[in-house]
N, C-alpha and C positions, 0 to 999 in steps of 0.2 A: 295725570296727563301726563306722557315721557316728555321728557325735553329735548330729545333727538328723534329718528327717524323708526327706529325699532317700532313694532306691534309692541305693546305692553296690557298686558292681562287686566281687566279691570276687574275688583275687588269689592263685592257689597255684604255688608253683614247685616242678619235679621235675626229674629228669634227662632229656635227651633219645632218647627211642624214640615208635615212629610207633605215631598213635594207632586202636586199633580203627573207633570208632564217633564221630559226631559232626565238626566241621570242623576242617581244617587253616590255620592259615597258613606260611605260607613267605616268610621275609624274604630278597630277593636284591640286592645290591650291583650296581654298572652292569659290564655286561661280565663276569658270573662266570658257570662251569659247573658246572653239577649236581654238587652232591657231598652229603654226609651224608643227614640227611632229607627234601632235596630229590630227591635221588636215589633214597633209597628210594623215597618218595610215588609218584615216576616207573615206577618197574619195578611195584610194586604195583598202579597201574591201569593195568600195560600201554602206558606212554608216553603217558597223555593230558595229561598236565603238559606234555611236552617238544611235543608237539602243539600246544593252547593256545597258550603262549605263543610259540611259532614264529607261529600263524596272526594273533595280535595285534600281532605285531613289536615284541613286549614285551623290553626290552635293561635293564632294573632301574634306570631313572631317576626321580631323586626325584622321589614325588609319584603315581607311575603303580599302578596296580594290575589284575589280572588275576583273576576269579572263573569259576573250573569250579563247576560244578554237576553232581551226580551221579556224580563221575568214577572208582566203584566203589571196591573195596576196602575197604567199610562206610563210608566217609567220604561225608558229606552234600553236603560243598562243599571244594574248596580255593579259598584268597586268596592269592593274590601281589602280595606288598607290595615297591615300587621303594623302594631306600635311596639313590642317586646313588653316587657312590664313596666308596668303604669310609673311606681314609683322609681322609676329608674331614666325617666324620659329626660332630656335633655333640648335646647334650642337647637342643634343640630338633629337630631334623630328627627324634632318636627320638622324643618327645614327640609330635609330630604326627603320626610313622609307628601308633606307640600306639592316637591317637584313628582313625585312618583303619580300624584293626583292630577297634576298639568300634562302627564306625559298619555295617562289613561283616557284623558278626557278630551286628548287634541279632536275626535272626528263628533264632537257632539256639541250641539249650539246652546245647550241650555242646562246650566248643573248646579249641583247644592252637595255642600261638606256638612255632614250631621256630627260638629265640634263638640257635643254635650261632654261634661266631665271634663274637661279643657278648662284653666284658669285664662285669665284674658291675655294675659303674656305668651303661653303655649300658645293660643290660638293666634294670634299675631305672630308669633313666629312661623307658623303654616302657612299661612294665608303669605307670607313674605317668600317662603321655598316656594311656593305658584307661582310667585309672580315671579320669581328671577328663572326659573326652569320655562316659562311660558315665552318669554324674550324671542322673536324674529327680526332679523333685518334681511328683506326681502326685496329692497328697493331697486335692485337691479335683475332682478328675476323676472322675464319677459313670457318665458316658455312653462312654466309651471302649470298644470293643469289643475282646474279650481278644486276637482274631486281628491286633488293631494294635499291642499292647502289644510291646515290646521284650521278649523271654525269655532274654536271657544275664545269667546272677546269677553266674556262675564263668569263671573265664578261667584256666588254665593255661599258666604261661609255662615253655618247657621250656630249660635254662640247663644251660650246660658247670659252673659253679661255685654249685650251691645253695645253699649256706650263705652266702658272700659275696654272693652274691644279693639274699639277704633281708637279710642284713645293709646293703645299700647303701638297700634299701627301704623301710626302717623310720621313719626321718625322713621320707620322702617321702609315704609312707600318713600320717603324722601329717601334714602340710601339707596333704593331701588331706583329712582329716578338717575340719582348719581352714575350708579353702576351702570347703565343702559347709554348713559350717555358717552362714557365713556366706552363701550362698547361700539356704540354708532361711529365713534369716532376711527377708532383700529380697524373696523370695516371698511369703511370709505376709502375708493382706489385713490389713487395719489395723482392721479391730474385732474381727481376734484379737490381733494383736501391739500392743497397748498399751504404755503406759512399764511400768505393773505389769509383764507379761507378758513385755516383753522383761527384767526384771530376775529376772522367776526363773528365768529360761533362763541367764542367768549367772552363775545360784546354783549350778547344776546341773554347772558344772566345777569343782567343786571337787574333784572326784574325779580331775583330773589332777594336782592339788598345786598348783592356785591358791590362792590366798587370797582373799576375794571380800567385797568391802563394799558394803551396801548404802546410803544417805541417801535419806529420804524428805522429804516437805515441812515437817515440824518442823525435823529438823536441818539442812536446808538453809535455812531462815529464821532460826534461831540462828545461823548463820554469815554472815547478810547476804548471799544470794543472789538480790538484786532482780533483777538482769537474767535470771537463768533463771526464776526465779518469777514475773516477768510476762507472759513468753510463755505460759506454763503456766496463767495463771489464768482463760481463758477456756474450759478443756474441762473436762467430767468425769469428765476420767481424769488421776489425781494422777501429779507428775512423779518422776523418779527421777535419781539421780547412781548409778553402778557406779565402785567401784576394785576390778580385776584385779590384782595382785603375783604378778609369778613370782620367785623368786629360785633361781638356776640356775650362781651364780656359784663356788657350793662353799667352797674354803678363803678365796676371798677375799671372802664375803660381809659387806657392811658396810662394807666398803674402799674401794669405789667407786661412785659414782653412779651412780641406775639411770636406763636410757633410757625414756622417756615418750610413750606413745603414746595421742591425745586424738580422741575422735570425735564430730561431731555427730549425735544421735538424734531427729530431729522424727520420729514414728512417723507422724505426717498432717500435713501442712501445708496448709491450706483458703487461706493469707494473712494469717488474722484478719480484722479489719476492713475493711483493706487486701484486700477479698479476691481472690481470683484469677477469670481467664473459667473459665469452665465445661470448655472443650474443654480434653483433656489433664490434668485436676485428679486423675482416677485415678493418673496416674502418680505423684502426689506422696506415696502409702506410700514410695517411694524415697528420701524426703529424711531415712532415718535408715541409709543406707547407709556411710556414715563410721562411726559407731559399729558398725554388724554386719559393717563390716574390721576394727576393733579387737578387737571380740568372737573371730574368727576367728583373728585373728593372736594373741592371748594362748592361746590352744586349741594352734593349731599350734605356738608354742616351749615350752608345757607338755609337750604329747604327743611333741615329739622331745628333751626335755630338753634344751634349748639351756643352752649355759653361759655365763651373761648374767643380769644382774638387769634387770627391767622392771616397768613397771607403764603398766595400761591403763586408762585413763577415760573414759564415755560419758555423755553430760546428755542425758537421754532425756524427751521433751515431746511434747506434741500442739497444734500452734497451731491453735484453733478459734474462731468469732465467736461472742459472744454477751452477754446483759446483764453478765455480769463481765467479761468482755473487754477486755484492752489497748488504750489510743485514740491513735490518733495523736495528738503533744503531751504523752502524758504524759513524767514526770519518773522514773527509779529510779536506785537507789542498785546500784552493782555490789559484788562481793565486795572489790575491790581500795579502794572506800572514794569511786570517781569517779561523779560521776552521767554520765544519757545520757538523753539527749533522742527519745524514739521520733517519728518522722518515717512511717516507714511502717512496719506491723506485717508486712509481708512480708518486712521485712529481719531476722527472728528468728534467724537462725543463730548471726551474731555476736553477738548477745547471751548465747544458751546458751554459747555457747563462752568469752565473755569472761571468767564466773565459774569456768570446769572449767580453762583453761589458768591462770588464777589459782592456782587451789586447790593446781595440780598444780606448780604455780612453788617457792610459798609452802612447801608440806609436805614435797616430795620433791627440791626443790633439785637435777632431774635435770640429766645431762649435755645431752642437748638436748631438746626436745620435736618430734613431728611431729605435725601436724592435720588430721584425713582429714575432709572436708567434702565432702557436695554443694551448693555454697554457693551458686553462681550457675549458672542457665540460658545465663549470658551466654561461659560459659568453652567452653561447643559451640558455638556460634557463632562465637567465635573457634578454636579448636583444631580441633574436630570432633569424631568420636566414639573415635576409635584414640588419642588423646592425651589424659593429665589435665595441668591447669595448676599450676605450683609456684611458691610465693612464699618466699624465705627470706633473712631477715637474716643470713647466716650462706655466705656463698658455699662454702666445702670442706666442709662437710658436705651443701649444694644438689648440689656437683659426683658427691659418693658415692652419695646418695640416686639423682642421674640415671643414672649408671653402672648401680645394680644393677636399673634397670629395662630395661637394654641388652642385646642382643647381644654380645658384646665377642669379636673374633677377634685373634688374636694372630699375627705371622706372622714367623717367620725364615727369611732367604732364606738363609743356610747353616746347618750344626751347630754345637751347642754342643760346649765342647772336651769329648771323654768323659774318663772319672775313669780312666786307668792311670798305672802305675809310670812309663812314658816322658814323662811330662808334667815329672818332677823331674830328666829326662836333656838336660845343656847339647847332647850330640854329638845325638840326636833333636830337638831343637828348632832349633840353629842349624847344625846341619852336613850333618843329613840331612833338614832342613826338613819335618819329618812335620807340621807343623800350619799350613803355608803354606796361604791357600786357593787352591783351585782354580778357582773362581768365573772366568767371562769379564765382564770391566768394560769399560766404553768411556767414553771422555770424549765432550764434547756437540761434537766433530764427528764423531765418531763410529768413532774411532780405536780400536780393542783396546790395555786397558794392565794392566798387575800392579798393585795398590793396594802402596803402600808401607805395609809394615803393621809397628808396633812389637810383638816379642816379648820375653815376660818367659817364663823358665824353669818353667815349672808353670801357663802361664796366657797366651792373647791376650783373646779378647772379655769373657772370664769378667772380668779385673780391671779393667778398666774398667768391665763391666756392673754391677758388685757398688760402684763410687765411690758414694757422694752428696755430688754435686760440688756444696755449696752456694760460691755469688757471693757478693764483696764491693761495695758501695754503689760504689765508683768503674768497677768491673765493668760498670756501666748508663751508664756516664756516658761522652760524645765519648773518641774514641780518637786520638790521630796517631801513626802508622808510615810506615817506610820507603815502603808502598803507597799511600800518600793518607790521607785522616781515614775514621773510621769514627764515623758517626753516633750519636749515644744513643738508647738504647732506648726506646720508647713507654711503657715500662711502668717503674716503679721498684723495688727491692730489697724496700721494706718491701710491696709488693705479691703477690710469693712467699712472703715469711718464713710465713704462717701454712701455706702447704705443706711447705715444707723442717721446720717443727718436727713438724708430722703425720708426715712420713717420717722422724724420728728417734726419736719414739715408737715406730714402729709396728717399725723394724728394731732399736730398742734401742742405738743408736749415736751419737756425738757427738765431737768435737771437746775439744779441754784450752782453757777461759778461761784468756784471758791469754796465750796462745800461738796458738791460730787464730785468724786477724782475722776469720771466720766467725760464729765465736760471738762475738756482741755483750755478751752477760749480761745480757740482759733475758729469756731463755727460761726456761721451767719450770724446777724443779730434777729432775734425773733420778736416781730409783733406782736408777743402774747406773754403774760410773766411765768416763771417757771414755777412749777406745781409744787404747792404746797401738803402736808401729810395731813390724813384724816385724824377726827379727836382720837380714835381709841388708836391707832399705829404712834401716835405720837405722845399717847402714854406709855405703851411697852418701850421708844425710844429712851423718855426720861428713865425706867428704870433700867435699861441695859446700858447707859450711861453711868447709870448709879453703881454698878455691878463691874463701871470700868471699862465696858466694850464701846468701840466707836461704828456704829451705825451712822449710815447716810442714807438721803434721800433717794428713793428713785421712781421715776416719773408713772406713777400708776393714774393717776386721775386724768379726768381730761373734761373740759367745757364747764370744771366745777372752777371759775372764773369769780374768786371772792371781791376781787378789785373791781370788775365792773358786772354788778348782779345787773344791770338793763341786760347785757347779753349771756349771761348765764342763763344754764338753762335747770338750774338748780332750783328748787321752791322750798330750800329751808325745812322738809319734812320732819327733821331729828330723828333720822332711821341712817345717817351718814357710816356708820360701822357696817351697811351691811350692803352685800352683793347680790345679786346683780340690780342697778338704779332703776327704777319702775319707771321714771322720766327721763331716763337716758341722759341724767347729765354727766353720770361718771362710768368710769372706763369697765365693761366686759368684753368677753370675746366676741362675744353672739354679737354685740351693737357694733363694736368699733373695727372687727378686722374681719368677720365676714361676711356681716349683712352688706357693706360695701363694696368687698371682690364680688357679692351675688350680683349686685348692677351692672355688671359684666357680661354684656350676651356668654361671653363662649365659659363661663363657671358656671360649675354645677356641683350641687352639695347633698349627697347622702350622709344620712344620720344614721348610727347605729347597725354598721357593717362593716365588715371586714373580706379582703381581698381574698378571692381564692387563688384567682388565675388572670394573668395578663396575656390577650390574643394579641400579635402582633403582625405586621404582614411579612411579605418572604424573607425581605432583606432583615428582618428584626429590631429596625429603628423605629417604626411605627407604631401605636397601641391602635388599635381596630376595635376591640370591645375589652373590658372588665366585667368579670366574672364575679359576683360575691357571694 
């Protein structure tokens, strides 16, 4: 059920079976041969599918489709969607395929998709794409003919594992609900969606578990919201500020600061006394897009029961000219106590946000604040319609937010070390060379060579991939050595220090202060002990110290909590010198770096691949395809 007024495609999941009526969608990867429902459909239609694909030279390429009308066997149409290479499927690819399905089936009343061969998560992504594409906002369309309206209201996805697919799709459906709520809000006309109405729609979200508080002019006046109220004073529609709270941290509730999202909600922006030109002014109903996004986001967090404490605040006003409107030259006092001289009343967004941002900071002391706003049309002039502008006073946060909006591809040219008993065998590693790379490498002259790889019993690249290799201050300076002089780095340790600290907190790992020279002592106090050496490493350390060397600890072990065995994942299996750990109590790159990354919807891993070509858009700034 949609949270708003727009039409939402209903998705059902069922076991694979050839439907007797309606439309059927077949998903075909590159150069695959007929099997499963594809083969059954071809046989039931007397070879119609095979003939159509041959006539169309269809090979399953990504983005290609073939439509077969009236194929027989009771089916109204068969739509074949190309997926490209199966081992290169990403969530984005499948969402796009789902969107293509919704488009091709718009005129069908009953339809099914054969999704055999896809994992539960992949099938859910396919359904998610179909749902997003199937959205319509036709609340005010009174002259559209019945035959022109899309008929598809329900799509049955035929999945290998129905229960697992439903589980994977559930949080995606909640996200779609939030997206559609935002789309509904920005689609409403401004005479309908004024500040009070928008606040009322926020109050309806309490059924999801959100705590919603609405502040009117009186409450904001007592607080001293002079900047926001100044913008609103020219309109007969009174302003509102809405605070939505979601407490999903569970047992951690109250122990962690919330994350805060603030949205600009100017439900119509005429420019005020500094009135805008008439051409295009109707688009100014979208000046509440930031607030609409925050409202949809909070609904999505609550709908999918996100394990986070979050607060969303939206300042809702209408900026209109009138006898009571704010004038250029007026001076207002903001909630922070600072005075602001108004030069142009069409620069109203920053005034609204000034009060709401300060209120969020003072009352909720959040970990960070993300402000979403249609603040200036100049951003479109600068960046176009495909990219958003981002301004931040925290580079680490900015990098993390930017990454969340990108499709990330991780390429491993070689396979990761398998988890098997032979990992712990010195004979298998050093005599049989079981884990020596079989890749062909070439030097700069094109001569082949075998890389000189250091092997450790129980691990190779996983040992190094797990290390949080912190540098020291002198590592950034000019260094003299036998081969000459290495110049100083163009950056300093302090430039990377915030990233090191973030990584230590993320992986719950740090060295011993006073021993590890990379631990300067000014990092935050950690709630977990410093990592100790493995027994085998400790023997090496003792040997090196006897030779007069000065080794120091590196944080290689994770979750091996010897001081708190109840919370440790270690089972004391006496194979502690071996990597990778079979119970994930110790660090290896696959467990602690790759797998957590793959939990993100926008990250894809390809193993055993080497990139040959990167295809980009016309501007050369966006990668559109990776050819391996």
